[in-house]
C-alpha positions in Angstrom: 3.0 238.1 78.0 0.0 240.4 78.6 -3.3 239.6 77.0 -6.6 241.4 77.1 -8.8 238.5 78.1 -11.9 240.3 79.2 -13.0 242.2 76.1 -16.1 241.1 74.2 -14.2 241.3 71.0 -12.2 238.3 72.1 -15.2 236.0 72.5 -14.7 232.9 70.2 -16.6 233.1 67.0 -18.6 229.9 67.1 -20.0 230.5 63.6 -16.5 230.4 62.2 -16.2 226.7 63.2 -19.5 225.5 61.8 -22.9 227.1 61.5 -24.5 223.9 62.6 -22.7 223.7 65.9 -25.1 224.0 68.8 -23.0 223.2 71.8 -20.1 225.0 73.4 -18.0 222.7 75.5 -16.4 224.7 78.3 -15.1 222.4 81.1 -15.6 219.7 83.7 -14.0 219.2 87.1 -13.1 221.4 90.0 -12.6 225.1 89.1 -10.4 225.5 92.2 -8.1 222.6 91.2 -4.3 222.8 91.3 -4.2 220.8 88.0 -5.6 221.9 84.7 -5.6 219.6 81.7 -5.9 221.3 78.3 -6.8 219.3 75.2 -7.4 220.1 71.6 -11.2 220.4 71.0 -14.4 218.5 71.8 -15.2 215.3 69.9 -18.7 214.0 69.0 -19.3 212.6 72.5 -18.0 215.7 74.2 -20.3 217.9 72.0 -23.3 215.5 72.8 -22.7 215.6 76.6 -21.3 219.1 76.9 -18.1 218.2 78.8 -14.5 217.7 77.6 -12.8 214.3 77.7 -15.8 212.1 78.1 -15.4 209.9 75.1 -13.0 206.9 74.7 -10.0 209.1 75.0 -11.4 210.8 78.1 -12.1 207.5 79.8 -8.5 206.5 79.2 -7.3 209.8 80.5 -9.5 209.4 83.7 -8.0 205.9 84.3 -4.4 207.2 83.9 -5.1 210.0 86.3 -6.8 207.7 88.8 -4.0 205.1 88.6 -1.5 207.8 89.4 -3.6 208.7 92.5 -5.2 211.9 91.2 -8.9 212.4 92.0 -10.5 213.5 88.8 -13.4 215.2 90.6 -11.4 217.2 93.1 -7.8 217.6 91.7 -8.5 218.4 88.1 -10.1 221.0 85.8 -10.5 219.8 82.2 -10.8 222.1 79.2 -9.8 222.4 75.6 -8.1 225.0 73.5 -11.1 225.2 71.1 -14.6 225.1 72.7 -16.6 223.8 69.7 -16.1 220.6 67.7 -14.5 221.3 64.4 -16.4 220.0 61.3 -15.7 216.3 60.6 -13.6 216.2 63.8 -10.6 217.8 62.0 -7.8 219.5 63.8 -8.7 223.1 64.6 -7.3 225.7 62.2 -4.8 228.4 63.3 -7.6 231.0 63.1 -10.0 228.9 65.3 -7.2 228.5 67.8 -6.4 232.2 67.8 -10.1 233.1 68.2 -10.4 230.7 71.2 -7.2 231.6 73.0 -8.6 234.6 74.9 -11.3 232.3 76.3 -8.7 229.7 77.3 -6.5 232.4 78.9 -9.5 233.6 80.9 -10.1 230.1 82.1 -6.4 229.7 83.2 -6.6 233.1 84.9 -9.8 232.2 86.8 -8.9 228.6 87.8 -5.3 229.7 88.5 -3.9 226.2 88.5 -0.3 225.5 89.7 0.2 222.8 87.1 -1.0 222.6 83.5 -0.9 219.4 81.4 -1.0 220.0 77.7 -2.6 216.9 76.1 -1.3 216.6 72.5 0.4 218.8 69.9 -2.4 221.3 69.4 -2.5 222.3 73.1 1.3 222.4 73.1 1.4 224.7 70.1 -1.4 226.9 71.3 0.0 227.6 74.8 3.7 227.3 74.5 4.0 228.3 70.8 6.2 225.3 70.2 5.8 223.3 67.0 7.5 220.1 67.9 6.8 216.5 68.0 5.3 215.8 71.4 7.5 212.7 71.8 10.5 215.0 72.0 9.3 217.2 74.9 6.6 215.1 76.6 7.2 214.5 80.3 9.4 217.6 80.7 8.5 220.5 83.1 8.3 223.9 81.4 7.9 227.2 83.1 5.1 229.3 81.4 3.6 232.4 82.9 4.6 231.3 86.4 2.9 227.9 86.0 4.5 224.5 85.7 3.5 222.9 82.3 4.0 219.4 81.1 3.1 218.1 77.6 1.9 214.5 77.4 0.7 212.2 74.7 -2.9 212.6 73.8 -5.0 209.6 74.9 -6.3 209.0 71.4 -2.6 208.4 70.4 -2.3 205.9 73.3 -5.5 204.1 72.1 -3.8 203.7 68.7 -0.6 202.6 70.4 -1.7 200.5 73.4 1.4 198.5 74.1 2.2 198.5 77.8 5.8 197.6 77.1 8.4 199.6 78.9 9.5 202.7 76.9 6.4 202.7 74.8 3.9 205.7 74.8 1.5 204.1 77.4 4.3 203.4 79.9 5.9 206.8 79.3 2.5 208.5 79.9 1.9 206.5 83.1 5.3 207.7 84.3 4.4 211.3 83.3 1.2 211.2 85.4 3.1 209.9 88.4 5.5 212.9 88.1 2.4 215.2 87.8 0.9 213.6 91.0 4.2 214.1 92.9 4.3 217.8 91.8 0.7 218.7 92.8 1.2 217.0 96.1 4.4 219.0 96.7 2.8 222.4 95.8 
């Protein structure tokens, strides 16, 4: 798939999301990392601080990564499909996703990660163009554009389903991150 990702006409239209938005949330982490984690969109805390995955969900994601032996400062580059918080924290629209994809593709091109983790259904649909329940394909390696991609449950879902019982979302996600650690160490 060839995309023109350097044209000014592909810059996301922030005003389409909400005229009152005053922060664009681009990334956090190492821009030379082998691992890129892509989420949906910034939440209130992310908009306030200006970095993705820094709220409750982000703190859980950081713990999951660290428990798997992944250094969140050196091994990971965090970003979102949509760079501005949607009004009322709603899911981004297809138009908003489409307008932000060139920016995301440029990030992927510049960081050039070997492994991409898609956190939640929005990231899965945006990158792989798969509309599926995340529970069906989470934890599976998928080849996309020469990169290894793995969809995982979103940490906000894990916060709503915190059971640590074997076979439940939290234990499955812990297992997924161990597979991810193994893969980035191998590459």
